[in-house]
C-alpha positions, 0 to 999 in steps of 0.5 A: 503492459498486459499487467494493466488488465487488472485495472480495466473497468472504470479506470478508463483515462477519461472517466477515471480522472474526471471521477476524482475530486482533488482536494489538496496538492500534497507535493512533489514526490520522488517522480512527480507531483502528488494530490489527495483526491476523493473518488466520487463514485466509490466515496474514498480518499485516494492519492493521485500521482503523476509520473513522466514516463518519457524516459528510461528511468520512469519505464523503470519504475513502472516495471517495479510497479508491475511487481508491486501490484501484487503485493498484499501486505498490511504495511505496503498501501494498495495500487488501485489503478495505473492510467496511461496518458501519452508521455505520462502515467497516473497512479491511483493508490490508497490514501494513508491516514497518519503521521510519519515517524519523524513526528512521532519519535519523541512520543513512542513507549518501548512497546510501541517501538517494539510494535514498529520495528516488528511491522518493519521486519515484516514488510521487509520480508515480504519485499524480499519474498517478492524480489523487491528492494524499496530503496529509500527508507527512512523516517519520513517515509514510513508512516503509522496510520490511525490504526496503529499499523506501520505503512511504507510510502514513496515507493518510486525508488522501488526496484527489483533485485539486480536492477540499477538503484535509483538515486532516491536516498536519505542521509543517515539511512542508506547503506554504505555500499549504496554508491559503490555498487548501485545495484538493487539488493535486499541488504540495501533495505536491511541497513536502512531498517537497522538504522531506523530501529536505532534512530527510534531508540537513541534518536540519532542515526548510526554513523559510518566510520570511513578511512583516509581512502573513504572506504567504510570501516566501522558503524557507530551507534550513538547512545543519545536518549536510549530510553529503555533498558528493555530494548537493549535486545532490539539495539543488538539486533539493529546493530546486526543489520547495519553491518559494514559487510553486506554479506554478514547482515541477517536476512529478514526472516533471521531478523523476525525469528530473533525478534520473536525469541527475545520479546516473547513476553511482549506477545500479544501486544495491543496497538491501541496505545500507538493508534491513539497517539497517532489519532490525536495528532493527525490533521482533518481531512481537507474541507470540501471548499478546497476541492478543485478541478483536475489539474490538467483539465484543460486538455480534457475540456478539449476532449469533451468539446469534441464529444458534445455533439455526440451526446444527443445521440448517446442519450437516445441510444441509452434511452432506447436500452433502458428497459434492457436489463442482462442478466449476469450469472456467477458462481462465487467461491470463498476461501476463509482458510487464512483467517487467523483463529484470534480474529474478531468476526461476526457471530454469523461468519462462515462461507455462506454467509460471506457468499449472501452478503456480497450477493446482496450488495450487487445489482439485481441483475447479478444472479448467483448460481452454479450453472456450467456457463456462469462466470466463475468468481473467488474471494480470498479472506486473509486476517492477521495482525489486526487487518483483514484483507478481501481479494475478489478475482474473476477472468472476464474476456480471459483476463485476470482482474482483482478487486481489493477491500480491507476491514479492521479487525472487528465483529461489527457486521456493518464493518464487513458488509460496506467492505462487500459493497465495495468489492460488489461496486467495483465488480458491477461497474467493470 
């Protein structure tokens, strides 16, 4: 599993789990228990999920995760770390603060429904390009965060195109051919997205009509509470996505193109109203009094006991090396070609300012130079749809390491410097 090398550094099995302050048990996910935790070192909320990797099915989950770590899309949460631990594996990922569609559907305006549909189709297009199938898109697995951005959760059912489908599925939002073909194909997600859009508008999932031989023959859309004539084109688009014959369903690219043509008059559209609805109803972060030890702390206590006699020796070694501060020479290249012209940026923003802001966040032992023997770092900044993704890449010991941070579309220099600080911390503690 060489792809795990990108998570090297502070994410060793023992140290990384000890650095988690567990706040709340979120429940049982598709493959294992899930906790909300705070990373004490980086001071950010994360989710920690335990996955049993002893059987073949779970190995398939890890293979799909291998493909997902390369995903860079606002709708898909980031995977920070994958920590092997014997017969189980711990997944540390981005915590998404928001509400599922199932809790928002009564409060959505036609404009908000259009925004959600646009985000869903954009995420679907990203998965198609990567050859991935989510497999269980439903109102409880799609969340709108506090910035008004749609996020897809519960990727345990995710698989590569052509692999067997997982057993996870939500009635009313799973394609009719799912149980007969049992193969992961993009058309499975196309159906689910179409059903979600229909449900958002009518508040009723589409119904599949079967003949006497239990073969699906047609789809019925309940008009229900169709709240807006302005979304009739969106209903038609969703009906095309939920055709019985998978071969007749449009691709995500086709659906995005048709949506853009039908609703050009809605562009550009602010997320403010949608974000406000979510923010006013999102629960507060758990209070510090709910913090508890790592759920499987006892096993780590045994490891701690075996190490306690080595601590005095280690302390002496650290003291003897305290005066030695190695100098890290590096060169940094910055790529801002993917920054949208509509992005709000600090007035001083350019390649030189980015290098200076990043350099000032590193320890004093790190020196920026153009020497031939310096470590090469590259930073890509991609801004689109109100979110800027910062990706730092370097190659220690001939391996690839990636560090990620995100910035909401803003011209506040303090927010940008905080993101550079996150990247610098992640790099300096490797």
